[in-house]
KOLKE-82126 format. One record per residue: residue in one letter; x, y, z of N, C-alpha, C, O, CB in turn; residue number from 1. Coordinates in steps of 0.02 Angstrom, whole numbers, plus 50000, padded with zeros to 5 digits. Glycine has a CB too. Layout:
N
PT|a|X|Y|Z|X|Y|Z|X|Y|Z|X|Y|Z|X|Y|Z|NUM .
...
//
This chain:
261
PT|x|51134|49934|48881|51109|49921|48949|51053|49971|48966|51058|50030|48952|51166|49927|49001|1 .
PT|x|51000|49946|48996|50947|49988|49023|50942|49974|49098|50937|49916|49119|50878|49975|48987|2 .
PT|x|50945|50027|49137|50939|50020|49210|50872|50049|49233|50855|50106|49215|50998|50054|49246|3 .
PT|x|50835|50010|49272|50770|50031|49297|50773|50031|49373|50798|49983|49403|50713|49985|49271|4 .
PT|x|50748|50084|49403|50749|50090|49477|50678|50102|49500|50640|50140|49470|50795|50149|49500|5 .
PT|x|50660|50068|49554|50596|50083|49586|50607|50101|49659|50649|50070|49693|50546|50023|49580|6 .
PT|x|50570|50151|49683|50578|50176|49751|50512|50205|49775|50478|50242|49739|50633|50229|49754|7 .
PT|x|50494|50188|49836|50438|50221|49870|50464|50288|49895|50508|50290|49938|50410|50176|49930|8 .
PT|x|50437|50343|49869|50463|50410|49886|50425|50443|49943|50441|50499|49962|50462|50454|49825|9 .
PT|x|50374|50410|49970|50342|50431|50032|50311|50501|50027|50318|50542|50072|50393|50430|50089|10 .
PT|x|50278|50514|49970|50244|50578|49958|50285|50636|49985|50267|50665|50036|50174|50578|49990|11 .
PT|x|50339|50654|49951|50387|50702|49980|50360|50773|49986|50319|50795|49946|50449|50702|49940|12 .
PT|x|50386|50808|50036|50374|50880|50043|50413|50916|49988|50455|50885|49955|50394|50905|50114|13 .
PT|x|50400|50981|49979|50438|51020|49930|50512|51020|49946|50554|51016|49901|50411|51092|49928|14 .
PT|x|50528|51025|50009|50599|51025|50030|50633|50959|50011|50688|50959|49984|50605|51037|50106|15 .
PT|x|50599|50904|50026|50630|50839|50012|50629|50823|49937|50674|50789|49912|50595|50783|50050|16 .
PT|x|50578|50847|49901|50575|50831|49830|50631|50865|49792|50654|50839|49741|50507|50851|49802|17 .
PT|x|50653|50923|49816|50710|50956|49783|50774|50915|49792|50816|50913|49747|50720|51027|49812|18 .
PT|x|50782|50883|49849|50838|50837|49859|50832|50776|49815|50881|50751|49788|50844|50816|49933|19 .
PT|x|50770|50752|49807|50757|50694|49764|50774|50711|49692|50803|50669|49657|50684|50673|49770|20 .
PT|x|50758|50770|49669|50773|50791|49601|50849|50790|49588|50871|50763|49537|50745|50861|49587|21 .
PT|x|50887|50817|49634|50960|50817|49627|50987|50746|49626|51034|50730|49589|50994|50858|49683|22 .
PT|x|50957|50704|49667|50977|50633|49670|50964|50599|49603|51007|50564|49577|50939|50596|49726|23 .
PT|x|50905|50609|49574|50888|50579|49509|50936|50603|49455|50960|50563|49415|50815|50596|49490|24 .
PT|x|50950|50668|49453|50992|50697|49401|51063|50668|49401|51096|50667|49350|50996|50772|49410|25 .
PT|x|51084|50643|49458|51152|50617|49464|51155|50540|49465|51207|50511|49479|51185|50643|49525|26 .
PT|x|51099|50509|49450|51097|50436|49447|51111|50412|49376|51102|50449|49328|51028|50410|49471|27 .
PT|x|51134|50350|49371|51147|50321|49305|51088|50283|49277|51089|50261|49219|51208|50276|49308|28 .
PT|x|51035|50273|49318|50977|50236|49293|50941|50275|49239|50945|50336|49234|50928|50220|49351|29 .
PT|x|50904|50238|49197|50868|50267|49140|50794|50277|49155|50763|50323|49128|50876|50224|49079|30 .
PT|x|50766|50234|49196|50693|50235|49210|50684|50232|49286|50713|50190|49320|50657|50175|49174|31 .
PT|x|50642|50278|49311|50628|50282|49383|50553|50271|49393|50512|50309|49368|50651|50351|49412|32 .
PT|x|50536|50220|49431|50466|50205|49447|50457|50221|49520|50480|50185|49564|50448|50130|49431|33 .
PT|x|50422|50277|49533|50414|50301|49601|50344|50284|49627|50294|50297|49593|50426|50377|49605|34 .
PT|x|50341|50255|49687|50277|50238|49718|50265|50283|49778|50308|50321|49799|50276|50164|49738|35 .
PT|x|50204|50278|49805|50178|50322|49859|50181|50395|49837|50204|50439|49874|50219|50311|49924|36 .
PT|x|50158|50407|49776|50150|50475|49752|50079|50498|49768|50035|50458|49784|50164|50479|49675|37 .
PT|x|50068|50563|49762|50004|50592|49779|49993|50654|49737|50041|50682|49710|49999|50608|49855|38 .
PT|x|49932|50676|49731|49917|50739|49698|49933|50796|49747|49888|50830|49772|49842|50743|49672|39 .
PT|x|49998|50804|49760|50022|50849|49812|50070|50900|49782|50092|50893|49725|50055|50810|49870|40 .
PT|x|50088|50951|49821|50135|51001|49797|50202|50970|49780|50232|50987|49728|50145|51056|49850|41 .
PT|x|50226|50925|49823|50291|50894|49810|50292|50852|49747|50337|50860|49706|50310|50851|49868|42 .
PT|x|50243|50808|49739|50241|50763|49681|50227|50802|49617|50254|50786|49564|50188|50708|49690|43 .
PT|x|50184|50853|49620|50171|50894|49560|50232|50934|49540|50244|50945|49480|50111|50941|49573|44 .
PT|x|50271|50957|49589|50333|50992|49574|50382|50945|49540|50415|50964|49491|50365|51020|49639|45 .
PT|x|50387|50883|49565|50431|50832|49535|50412|50819|49463|50455|50817|49419|50427|50767|49576|46 .
PT|x|50347|50811|49451|50323|50799|49383|50341|50857|49337|50369|50847|49283|50247|50788|49383|47 .
PT|x|50324|50918|49358|50335|50976|49315|50409|50990|49302|50428|51011|49248|50303|51038|49346|48 .
PT|x|50450|50977|49352|50522|50989|49343|50549|50946|49286|50583|50972|49242|50560|50973|49408|49 .
PT|x|50534|50882|49288|50562|50838|49236|50525|50843|49170|50552|50823|49118|50562|50767|49260|50 .
PT|x|50465|50869|49170|50430|50881|49106|50458|50942|49070|50458|50944|49009|50356|50892|49119|51 .
PT|x|50483|50990|49107|50501|51054|49077|50575|51070|49078|50596|51120|49051|50465|51109|49112|52 .
PT|x|50616|51027|49109|50687|51041|49114|50729|50989|49079|50712|50930|49076|50707|51046|49186|53 .
PT|x|50786|51012|49053|50838|50968|49028|50897|50974|49075|50911|51028|49101|50857|50985|48954|54 .
PT|x|50931|50919|49085|50982|50917|49137|51049|50896|49107|51052|50849|49067|50962|50869|49192|55 .
PT|x|51101|50931|49125|51168|50912|49104|51196|50860|49151|51203|50872|49211|51214|50973|49101|56 .
PT|x|51210|50802|49125|51239|50747|49163|51299|50722|49124|51292|50697|49068|51187|50689|49176|57 .
PT|x|51359|50728|49153|51420|50710|49117|51424|50746|49049|51443|50717|48999|51424|50634|49107|58 .
PT|x|51405|50810|49050|51408|50854|48991|51359|50834|48936|51366|50857|48880|51478|50853|48963|59 .
PT|x|51311|50793|48952|51261|50773|48902|51193|50804|48921|51174|50804|48980|51255|50696|48898|60 .
PT|x|51159|50829|48872|51093|50858|48884|51041|50801|48881|51038|50766|48831|51076|50914|48833|61 .
PT|x|51002|50794|48933|50955|50738|48937|50884|50765|48942|50869|50809|48982|50971|50694|48998|62 .
PT|x|50841|50738|48900|50770|50753|48904|50736|50697|48942|50749|50638|48931|50738|50762|48832|63 .
PT|x|50692|50716|48988|50656|50667|49027|50583|50664|49004|50554|50714|48982|50660|50683|49102|64 .
PT|x|50554|50605|49011|50483|50593|48996|50449|50573|49061|50479|50537|49101|50474|50539|48940|65 .
PT|x|50388|50595|49070|50353|50583|49134|50283|50556|49122|50247|50580|49078|50351|50647|49176|66 .
PT|x|50264|50506|49161|50195|50483|49165|50173|50487|49238|50205|50459|49282|50187|50409|49138|67 .
PT|x|50119|50523|49250|50094|50531|49318|50018|50537|49318|49992|50592|49322|50126|50592|49353|68 .
PT|x|49983|50480|49313|49910|50483|49319|49892|50508|49389|49911|50477|49439|49877|50413|49306|69 .
PT|x|49856|50563|49393|49845|50595|49458|49796|50555|49501|49741|50538|49480|49819|50665|49448|70 .
PT|x|49818|50541|49563|49772|50508|49610|49712|50553|49626|49719|50614|49633|49809|50489|49674|71 .
PT|x|49654|50522|49631|49595|50561|49650|49591|50567|49726|49615|50524|49763|49531|50527|49622|72 .
PT|x|49560|50622|49748|49551|50634|49819|49618|50630|49856|49666|50664|49838|49500|50584|49849|73 .
PT|x|49620|50589|49908|49680|50585|49949|49718|50520|49938|49754|50496|49983|49662|50593|50024|74 .
PT|x|49711|50491|49879|49739|50425|49865|49811|50430|49840|49836|50484|49823|49697|50388|49815|75 .
PT|x|49843|50372|49838|49913|50368|49817|49919|50336|49748|49872|50307|49722|49954|50328|49869|76 .
PT|x|49980|50342|49720|49989|50313|49654|50062|50302|49636|50105|50296|49680|49959|50357|49603|77 .
PT|x|50075|50298|49570|50140|50282|49541|50157|50336|49489|50114|50359|49453|50140|50211|49509|78 .
PT|x|50220|50354|49487|50246|50401|49437|50307|50369|49403|50347|50336|49435|50264|50470|49468|79 .
PT|x|50313|50380|49338|50373|50358|49302|50408|50417|49271|50377|50459|49238|50355|50305|49248|80 .
PT|x|50474|50421|49281|50517|50470|49249|50570|50431|49210|50602|50387|49238|50551|50520|49302|81 .
PT|x|50579|50447|49147|50620|50407|49103|50662|50450|49056|50642|50504|49036|50577|50359|49063|82 .
PT|x|50721|50425|49039|50763|50456|48989|50745|50433|48918|50771|50459|48869|50837|50441|49002|83 .
PT|x|50699|50385|48915|50675|50360|48851|50600|50375|48845|50566|50381|48896|50689|50284|48843|84 .
PT|x|50573|50380|48784|50502|50394|48775|50457|50343|48810|50474|50284|48814|50485|50397|48701|85 .
PT|x|50400|50367|48834|50351|50326|48869|50283|50330|48836|50265|50382|48809|50346|50348|48943|86 .
PT|x|50247|50275|48838|50177|50276|48817|50136|50242|48871|50156|50191|48899|50167|50241|48748|87 .
PT|x|50079|50272|48885|50035|50246|48937|49989|50192|48909|49958|50202|48857|49993|50302|48969|88 .
PT|x|49986|50135|48945|49942|50081|48925|49874|50088|48958|49859|50137|48991|49972|50015|48942|89 .
PT|x|49833|50038|48947|49764|50038|48973|49764|50017|49046|49800|49972|49066|49719|49992|48931|90 .
PT|x|49722|50050|49086|49713|50031|49156|49646|49996|49164|49597|50015|49131|49718|50093|49202|91 .
PT|x|49642|49946|49208|49578|49914|49221|49533|49956|49267|49475|49939|49279|49589|49846|49252|92 .
PT|x|49561|50011|49293|49523|50054|49339|49505|50119|49305|49545|50148|49268|49565|50067|49403|93 .
PT|x|49444|50143|49318|49423|50207|49291|49459|50264|49327|49486|50254|49381|49346|50215|49297|94 .
PT|x|49459|50324|49296|49497|50380|49323|49471|50404|49390|49508|50436|49428|49497|50436|49274|95 .
PT|x|49408|50390|49405|49381|50412|49470|49384|50356|49522|49357|50364|49577|49309|50436|49462|96 .
PT|x|49416|50301|49506|49424|50245|49552|49484|50260|49598|49535|50286|49575|49435|50177|49514|97 .
PT|x|49477|50244|49662|49532|50258|49709|49595|50217|49693|49649|50235|49715|49509|50242|49781|98 .
PT|x|49587|50163|49654|49644|50122|49636|49677|50144|49570|49730|50118|49552|49622|50050|49630|99 .
PT|x|49647|50191|49535|49668|50209|49467|49743|50223|49462|49776|50195|49419|49630|50269|49444|100 .
PT|x|49769|50264|49505|49839|50285|49499|49889|50236|49530|49949|50245|49523|49848|50353|49530|101 .
PT|x|49864|50185|49563|49908|50134|49592|49930|50082|49541|49973|50041|49555|49872|50098|49650|102 .
PT|x|49902|50085|49482|49915|50036|49429|49941|50075|49368|49901|50103|49330|49850|49994|49411|103 .
PT|x|50006|50076|49358|50035|50114|49302|50062|50064|49250|50115|50034|49258|50092|50161|49326|104 .
PT|x|50024|50058|49196|50039|50012|49142|50070|50053|49085|50037|50097|49057|49975|49973|49118|105 .
PT|x|50134|50041|49069|50167|50085|49020|50221|50048|48982|50244|49994|49001|50196|50145|49056|106 .
PT|x|50241|50080|48926|50296|50054|48885|50353|50103|48885|50344|50164|48882|50271|50042|48813|107 .
PT|x|50414|50076|48887|50475|50115|48879|50504|50096|48811|50513|50037|48796|50527|50101|48937|108 .
PT|x|50519|50147|48770|50544|50134|48703|50615|50160|48696|50627|50220|48704|50498|50165|48650|109 .
PT|x|50661|50116|48680|50730|50135|48664|50745|50111|48594|50754|50052|48581|50782|50104|48716|110 .
PT|x|50747|50159|48548|50756|50144|48477|50702|50096|48454|50643|50113|48458|50828|50114|48463|111 .
PT|x|50720|50035|48431|50669|49989|48406|50649|49937|48459|50618|49887|48443|50694|49953|48344|112 .
PT|x|50666|49950|48521|50652|49902|48574|50602|49932|48624|50606|49991|48641|50717|49881|48610|113 .
PT|x|50556|49891|48647|50505|49913|48694|50503|49865|48754|50504|49804|48746|50435|49915|48659|114 .
PT|x|50502|49895|48813|50492|49856|48874|50424|49875|48903|50411|49934|48916|50550|49867|48926|115 .
PT|x|50382|49826|48913|50315|49837|48941|50319|49825|49016|50333|49770|49039|50261|49789|48907|116 .
PT|x|50306|49878|49054|50314|49877|49126|50247|49891|49161|50208|49933|49139|50367|49929|49149|117 .
PT|x|50236|49855|49215|50179|49868|49258|50206|49891|49325|50235|49852|49362|50133|49805|49265|118 .
PT|x|50196|49956|49341|50216|49983|49405|50157|49983|49453|50104|50008|49436|50245|50053|49398|119 .
PT|x|50167|49956|49513|50112|49949|49560|50130|49980|49628|50187|49976|49651|50095|49875|49569|120 .
PT|x|50080|50010|49659|50085|50028|49729|50026|49995|49765|49970|50022|49766|50085|50106|49740|121 .
PT|x|50039|49937|49792|49987|49897|49825|49969|49930|49892|50014|49950|49929|50010|49823|49836|122 .
PT|x|49905|49937|49907|49886|49969|49971|49914|49931|50031|49916|49869|50031|49810|49972|49977|123 .
PT|x|49935|49968|50081|49953|49936|50145|49888|49923|50184|49834|49942|50161|50002|49982|50186|124 .
PT|x|49895|49891|50240|49835|49879|50280|49852|49875|50353|49911|49867|50372|49800|49814|50258|125 .
PT|x|49801|49880|50394|49807|49865|50465|49759|49808|50481|49746|49767|50437|49792|49929|50510|126 .
PT|x|49734|49804|50541|49689|49748|50559|49615|49765|50549|49572|49724|50565|49701|49729|50631|127 .
PT|x|49600|49825|50524|49530|49842|50513|49504|49807|50451|49540|49797|50402|49522|49918|50507|128 .
PT|x|49441|49789|50453|49410|49753|50397|49411|49796|50333|49420|49770|50279|49338|49732|50414|129 .
PT|x|49401|49860|50340|49401|49904|50282|49467|49903|50245|49469|49897|50184|49384|49976|50303|130 .
PT|x|49522|49908|50282|49589|49909|50250|49607|49839|50223|49640|49834|50171|49643|49932|50301|131 .
PT|x|49585|49788|50258|49598|49720|50234|49563|49708|50167|49593|49683|50120|49575|49667|50285|132 .
PT|x|49499|49727|50164|49461|49716|50102|49486|49760|50045|49485|49739|49987|49387|49730|50115|133 .
PT|x|49509|49820|50061|49536|49864|50009|49597|49833|49976|49601|49830|49915|49555|49933|50039|134 .
PT|x|49644|49809|50016|49704|49778|49989|49687|49714|49951|49715|49701|49897|49754|49762|50045|135 .
PT|x|49642|49675|49979|49623|49612|49947|49591|49624|49880|49606|49588|49832|49575|49573|49992|136 .
PT|x|49546|49673|49874|49513|49688|49811|49564|49710|49757|49560|49689|49700|49460|49743|49820|137 .
PT|x|49611|49751|49778|49661|49774|49730|49703|49716|49705|49713|49709|49644|49707|49827|49762|138 .
PT|x|49727|49674|49749|49769|49617|49729|49730|49568|49685|49758|49542|49636|49796|49581|49791|139 .
PT|x|49668|49556|49701|49628|49510|49660|49619|49537|49589|49623|49500|49541|49559|49498|49692|140 .
PT|x|49607|49602|49583|49598|49632|49517|49663|49630|49478|49662|49616|49418|49574|49704|49524|141 .
PT|x|49718|49645|49510|49783|49643|49475|49800|49573|49453|49828|49563|49399|49838|49671|49521|142 .
PT|x|49785|49523|49493|49798|49454|49473|49761|49437|49409|49788|49403|49365|49777|49406|49529|143 .
PT|x|49698|49459|49404|49659|49447|49343|49692|49480|49283|49697|49449|49229|49586|49473|49351|144 .
PT|x|49715|49542|49291|49746|49578|49236|49812|49547|49215|49827|49542|49156|49758|49651|49256|145 .
PT|x|49852|49525|49263|49916|49492|49247|49904|49427|49210|49940|49411|49163|49956|49479|49312|146 .
PT|x|49853|49391|49229|49837|49328|49195|49818|49342|49122|49837|49304|49078|49780|49292|49231|147 .
PT|x|49782|49397|49110|49761|49415|49042|49819|49441|49000|49823|49428|48940|49705|49467|49044|148 .
PT|x|49865|49478|49033|49916|49514|48996|49987|49485|49004|50035|49517|48985|49917|49586|49018|149 .
PT|x|49993|49425|49033|50059|49401|49050|50104|49391|48989|50166|49393|48996|50053|49335|49087|150 .
PT|x|50076|49382|48930|50117|49375|48870|50143|49442|48844|50186|49444|48801|50078|49340|48816|151 .
PT|x|50115|49496|48870|50137|49563|48850|50181|49596|48902|50228|49632|48885|50076|49606|48836|152 .
PT|x|50166|49585|48966|50204|49619|49020|50273|49588|49026|50281|49527|49030|50166|49613|49087|153 .
PT|x|50324|49631|49026|50393|49608|49035|50416|49613|49107|50453|49570|49131|50440|49649|48991|154 .
PT|x|50392|49664|49143|50415|49677|49211|50357|49701|49254|50317|49742|49232|50473|49730|49212|155 .
PT|x|50352|49674|49315|50307|49699|49366|50351|49725|49422|50393|49688|49448|50256|49644|49391|156 .
PT|x|50341|49788|49443|50385|49815|49494|50348|49865|49538|50292|49886|49522|50446|49848|49462|157 .
PT|x|50380|49883|49593|50352|49933|49638|50351|49910|49710|50381|49859|49727|50282|49951|49616|158 .
PT|x|50317|49949|49751|50306|49931|49821|50243|49889|49824|50187|49915|49819|50300|49996|49867|159 .
PT|x|50252|49824|49831|50196|49777|49828|50166|49762|49896|50113|49731|49900|50217|49713|49795|160 .
PT|x|50198|49783|49950|50172|49772|50018|50154|49700|50031|50105|49684|50065|50111|49816|50030|161 .
PT|x|50194|49655|50003|50186|49583|50015|50254|49553|50030|50306|49585|50018|50152|49547|49954|162 .
PT|x|50255|49492|50056|50316|49454|50063|50301|49382|50041|50243|49363|50034|50343|49456|50137|163 .
PT|x|50353|49343|50029|50343|49274|50010|50334|49230|50073|50348|49252|50128|50402|49248|49968|164 .
PT|x|50312|49170|50062|50304|49122|50118|50370|49105|50149|50373|49084|50207|50269|49059|50094|165 .
PT|x|50425|49113|50111|50491|49094|50136|50530|49154|50165|50589|49148|50180|50532|49061|50081|166 .
PT|x|50496|49211|50171|50528|49271|50197|50556|49258|50267|50523|49227|50309|50479|49330|50198|167 .
PT|x|50617|49281|50279|50648|49276|50345|50661|49347|50370|50696|49385|50337|50715|49235|50342|168 .
PT|x|50632|49366|50429|50593|49323|50474|50522|49311|50448|50498|49346|50403|50590|49354|50543|169 .
PT|x|50490|49262|50477|50420|49247|50461|50375|49292|50504|50385|49299|50564|50404|49172|50473|170 .
PT|x|50324|49322|50472|50276|49365|50507|50207|49333|50503|50179|49324|50449|50275|49437|50477|171 .
PT|x|50179|49317|50561|50118|49278|50563|50056|49318|50544|50003|49289|50531|50109|49249|50631|172 .
PT|x|50061|49385|50541|50001|49425|50527|49985|49430|50453|49931|49455|50435|50009|49494|50556|173 .
PT|x|50030|49407|50408|50012|49406|50337|49964|49348|50324|49970|49294|50353|50076|49398|50293|174 .
PT|x|49916|49361|50281|49864|49312|50267|49879|49274|50202|49919|49296|50161|49795|49345|50263|175 .
PT|x|49845|49218|50193|49858|49176|50135|49849|49213|50069|49888|49202|50022|49814|49115|50136|176 .
PT|x|49799|49256|50064|49786|49291|50001|49842|49340|49984|49851|49358|49926|49720|49328|50005|177 .
PT|x|49880|49362|50035|49938|49405|50021|49996|49363|49994|50029|49383|49946|49961|49442|50085|178 .
PT|x|50008|49306|50025|50059|49260|49997|50039|49238|49927|50082|49227|49884|50068|49199|50043|179 .
PT|x|49974|49230|49915|49950|49206|49850|49969|49253|49792|49980|49230|49736|49875|49197|49851|180 .
PT|x|49974|49318|49807|49992|49364|49753|50064|49352|49730|50077|49351|49670|49984|49437|49777|181 .
PT|x|50109|49341|49777|50178|49324|49759|50178|49259|49719|50210|49255|49666|50222|49316|49824|182 .
PT|x|50143|49209|49743|50141|49144|49708|50108|49149|49639|50128|49114|49592|50103|49092|49750|183 .
PT|x|50059|49194|49633|50025|49203|49569|50075|49227|49516|50073|49204|49459|49967|49254|49576|184 .
PT|x|50118|49272|49534|50169|49297|49487|50217|49241|49469|50233|49231|49410|50207|49356|49517|185 .
PT|x|50240|49204|49518|50286|49149|49504|50254|49096|49461|50285|49070|49414|50310|49117|49571|186 .
PT|x|50191|49079|49475|50156|49027|49437|50139|49049|49366|50123|49007|49324|50092|49008|49473|187 .
PT|x|50142|49113|49352|50130|49139|49285|50194|49160|49250|50195|49205|49209|50081|49197|49287|188 .
PT|x|50248|49127|49269|50313|49132|49235|50346|49200|49243|50378|49225|49197|50305|49117|49163|189 .
PT|x|50338|49229|49302|50378|49287|49321|50429|49265|49374|50415|49223|49416|50333|49345|49349|190 .
PT|x|50488|49295|49370|50542|49278|49415|50555|49335|49463|50561|49393|49442|50606|49260|49375|191 .
PT|x|50561|49320|49527|50580|49369|49577|50655|49384|49565|50698|49345|49586|50567|49344|49651|192 .
PT|x|50669|49440|49532|50737|49453|49508|50788|49459|49565|50844|49435|49559|50738|49516|49466|193 .
PT|x|50768|49491|49620|50815|49498|49675|50835|49429|49702|50894|49416|49712|50785|49541|49731|194 .
PT|x|50786|49386|49714|50801|49319|49739|50843|49279|49690|50887|49240|49710|50736|49281|49755|195 .
PT|x|50829|49288|49626|50866|49252|49574|50940|49270|49575|50982|49226|49571|50836|49265|49505|196 .
PT|x|50955|49334|49579|51024|49356|49576|51059|49356|49644|51120|49361|49647|51026|49425|49546|197 .
PT|x|51021|49351|49698|51050|49354|49765|51021|49298|49808|50991|49312|49860|51037|49423|49798|198 .
PT|x|51031|49236|49789|50996|49180|49824|51015|49173|49897|50977|49143|49936|51010|49116|49788|199 .
PT|x|51072|49198|49917|51096|49188|49986|51094|49251|50028|51117|49251|50085|51166|49161|49985|200 .
PT|x|51066|49305|50001|51064|49368|50038|50997|49377|50073|50945|49353|50050|51077|49426|49991|201 .
PT|x|50999|49412|50129|50937|49432|50164|50941|49507|50173|50973|49532|50220|50930|49395|50234|202 .
PT|x|50907|49544|50130|50904|49616|50134|50832|49639|50135|50787|49602|50114|50942|49648|50075|203 .
PT|x|50821|49698|50161|50754|49724|50169|50748|49794|50138|50796|49833|50139|50734|49726|50243|204 .
PT|x|50690|49808|50110|50680|49874|50081|50645|49922|50128|50643|49982|50115|50641|49868|50017|205 .
PT|x|50617|49896|50182|50584|49939|50232|50594|49908|50300|50588|49847|50309|50508|49947|50216|206 .
PT|x|50610|49950|50349|50621|49927|50417|50574|49966|50463|50574|50027|50464|50696|49936|50438|207 .
PT|x|50535|49929|50502|50486|49960|50546|50516|49989|50609|50576|49985|50621|50434|49910|50565|208 .
PT|x|50473|50019|50650|50495|50052|50712|50525|50003|50761|50567|50022|50802|50437|50087|50744|209 .
PT|x|50505|49940|50757|50532|49889|50803|50594|49856|50773|50617|49805|50799|50479|49837|50819|210 .
PT|x|50620|49885|50719|50681|49860|50685|50670|49794|50649|50718|49757|50636|50737|49853|50735|211 .
PT|x|50607|49778|50633|50593|49719|50593|50597|49737|50519|50572|49789|50498|50523|49690|50610|212 .
PT|x|50629|49694|50479|50639|49708|50409|50590|49672|50364|50570|49615|50378|50709|49690|50389|213 .
PT|x|50571|49705|50309|50523|49677|50261|50548|49691|50190|50571|49747|50175|50451|49708|50271|214 .
PT|x|50544|49642|50148|50563|49653|50077|50498|49666|50039|50468|49620|50011|50602|49590|50047|215 .
PT|x|50478|49728|50038|50415|49748|50008|50421|49770|49934|50372|49770|49897|50385|49804|50048|216 .
PT|x|50481|49788|49913|50491|49818|49847|50524|49767|49800|50572|49733|49819|50534|49882|49852|217 .
PT|x|50497|49761|49739|50515|49705|49696|50524|49724|49623|50498|49775|49599|50462|49653|49701|218 .
PT|x|50562|49681|49589|50559|49674|49517|50543|49601|49502|50582|49556|49519|50627|49696|49483|219 .
PT|x|50487|49590|49469|50471|49524|49441|50480|49530|49366|50450|49574|49334|50398|49501|49461|220 .
PT|x|50521|49486|49337|50533|49490|49264|50504|49427|49231|50508|49372|49258|50609|49496|49249|221 .
PT|x|50475|49437|49173|50448|49381|49135|50505|49333|49117|50560|49354|49099|50412|49405|49070|222 .
PT|x|50492|49268|49123|50543|49218|49111|50574|49225|49041|50633|49210|49032|50514|49149|49119|223 .
PT|x|50535|49250|48993|50560|49255|48925|50614|49308|48917|50652|49306|48868|50503|49270|48878|224 .
PT|x|50619|49356|48964|50672|49406|48959|50727|49396|49011|50773|49438|49016|50643|49476|48965|225 .
PT|x|50723|49343|49050|50771|49332|49103|50842|49330|49076|50889|49354|49109|50756|49267|49140|226 .
PT|x|50851|49303|49016|50918|49299|48986|50949|49367|48971|51009|49372|48964|50915|49260|48923|227 .
PT|x|50907|49419|48968|50932|49487|48956|50949|49523|49021|50982|49575|49020|50881|49527|48917|228 .
PT|x|50926|49496|49078|50937|49530|49142|51007|49514|49168|51030|49457|49165|50884|49508|49193|229 .
PT|x|51040|49565|49193|51109|49560|49216|51114|49556|49292|51152|49516|49319|51150|49619|49190|230 .
PT|x|51075|49599|49325|51081|49602|49398|51019|49637|49427|50985|49675|49393|51146|49638|49420|231 .
PT|x|51006|49624|49491|50953|49658|49528|50978|49666|49599|51000|49617|49631|50885|49619|49526|232 .
PT|x|50976|49727|49626|51007|49740|49690|50975|49801|49724|50943|49842|49691|51084|49750|49682|233 .
PT|x|50985|49806|49789|50960|49862|49828|51012|49917|49834|51072|49904|49834|50939|49838|49897|234 .
PT|x|50988|49978|49839|51028|50036|49858|50997|50063|49922|50944|50094|49920|51032|50091|49801|235 .
PT|x|51029|50051|49978|51001|50070|50043|51016|50143|50062|50993|50167|50114|51029|50024|50098|236 .
PT|x|51053|50178|50020|51072|50247|50037|51011|50292|50044|51013|50341|50081|51119|50275|49984|237 .
PT|x|50956|50276|50010|50896|50317|50015|50868|50317|50086|50840|50367|50109|50842|50293|49966|238 .
PT|x|50875|50260|50120|50852|50256|50190|50902|50290|50237|50883|50327|50283|50843|50183|50211|239 .
PT|x|50966|50277|50224|51017|50304|50270|51020|50380|50268|51035|50412|50319|51085|50274|50253|240 .
PT|x|51006|50409|50210|51008|50482|50203|50940|50514|50215|50933|50575|50210|51034|50502|50134|241 .
PT|x|50889|50472|50230|50821|50495|50242|50788|50528|50181|50744|50571|50188|50820|50543|50301|242 .
PT|x|50812|50509|50122|50778|50530|50061|50709|50497|50058|50662|50526|50031|50819|50513|49998|243 .
PT|x|50704|50437|50087|50642|50400|50092|50648|50353|50151|50702|50344|50179|50626|50360|50026|244 .
PT|x|50592|50322|50171|50597|50270|50222|50604|50201|50190|50605|50150|50226|50535|50271|50267|245 .
PT|x|50610|50198|50124|50621|50136|50087|50690|50137|50053|50717|50190|50038|50566|50124|50035|246 .
PT|x|50717|50078|50041|50775|50071|49998|50753|50067|49925|50698|50044|49910|50817|50008|50017|247 .
PT|x|50796|50091|49881|50783|50083|49809|50805|50014|49787|50849|49983|49817|50821|50138|49768|248 .
PT|x|50773|49989|49734|50794|49926|49705|50803|49938|49630|50764|49972|49598|50741|49868|49718|249 .
PT|x|50857|49909|49602|50878|49922|49533|50881|49857|49494|50904|49806|49519|50946|49959|49531|250 .
PT|x|50858|49860|49432|50863|49804|49385|50904|49827|49325|50891|49880|49297|50793|49779|49364|251 .
PT|x|50953|49786|49306|50994|49801|49247|50977|49751|49192|50977|49691|49203|51069|49799|49264|252 .
PT|x|50964|49777|49131|50945|49735|49075|50988|49752|49014|51000|49811|49000|50869|49745|49058|253 .
PT|x|51011|49702|48979|51044|49712|48915|50991|49726|48863|50943|49687|48857|51088|49651|48896|254 .
PT|x|50998|49779|48825|50947|49795|48774|50964|49759|48709|50985|49790|48660|50941|49872|48763|255 .
PT|x|50954|49693|48711|50967|49652|48652|50903|49618|48629|50848|49639|48649|51021|49599|48666|256 .
PT|x|50909|49568|48587|50853|49540|48552|50793|49518|48593|50736|49523|48570|50875|49483|48515|257 .
PT|x|50805|49494|48654|50750|49466|48693|50696|49517|48711|50639|49498|48727|50777|49436|48756|258 .
PT|x|50712|49582|48707|50661|49631|48725|50638|49671|48664|50606|49723|48671|50687|49679|48778|259 .
PT|x|50653|49646|48604|50627|49681|48545|50553|49669|48538|50526|49618|48561|50664|49656|48482|260 .
PT|x|50519|49716|48505|50447|49710|48492|50435|49649|48448|50378|49634|48431|50419|49774|48457|261 .
//
């Protein structure tokens, strides 16, 4: 079994990142895909801790592997911490591009098996034209890359800042091009794992100040590996304990033939 968790960590302070580290050390997941990271004291501390420390968990010594392409300027990105070796894939964005660190293309290797994961932190937006165009440009570029690489990518995950057309409640301020990104994944043989395993549930990964809920955080799995997937579910404790303002979402996969190289 391989367990993968994704969580928006909300660019933690040093104080909160130390709590996050203890939380990670006591989790059973193998791969952590963290979004809303930054080239900040908190995120750099998180990276260095897991790069340089081994942790005793149930009397076992665990080595962690870390990928953290540093965001340029004041931009956000994605970090991966894993109990299995990681290799960084190619990004469609140059290192000085503001989108560079929002697109983390990587492989997780467990013995002779490799899972190709695309971790994303899609920009949020408001009603300003600048923020609308920023999000739209990022989504359009990612759609092109997914279309090119869909036979290689096994999982797309992260804080996508989108919802589906069937999201309950319905929010009228989302635009068609935002819904199109969700549909693009579905039309290219990716499955919304949470919806697949929980067809009758209505849960949210982020709740706004007006108590409106949004399912912003996702695991999309390639149809070819769906038979290896066991479950996909939320852990809301991260919100309740204020470790983050988002809930974590977890995907469980059997490491059998369907994910071999």
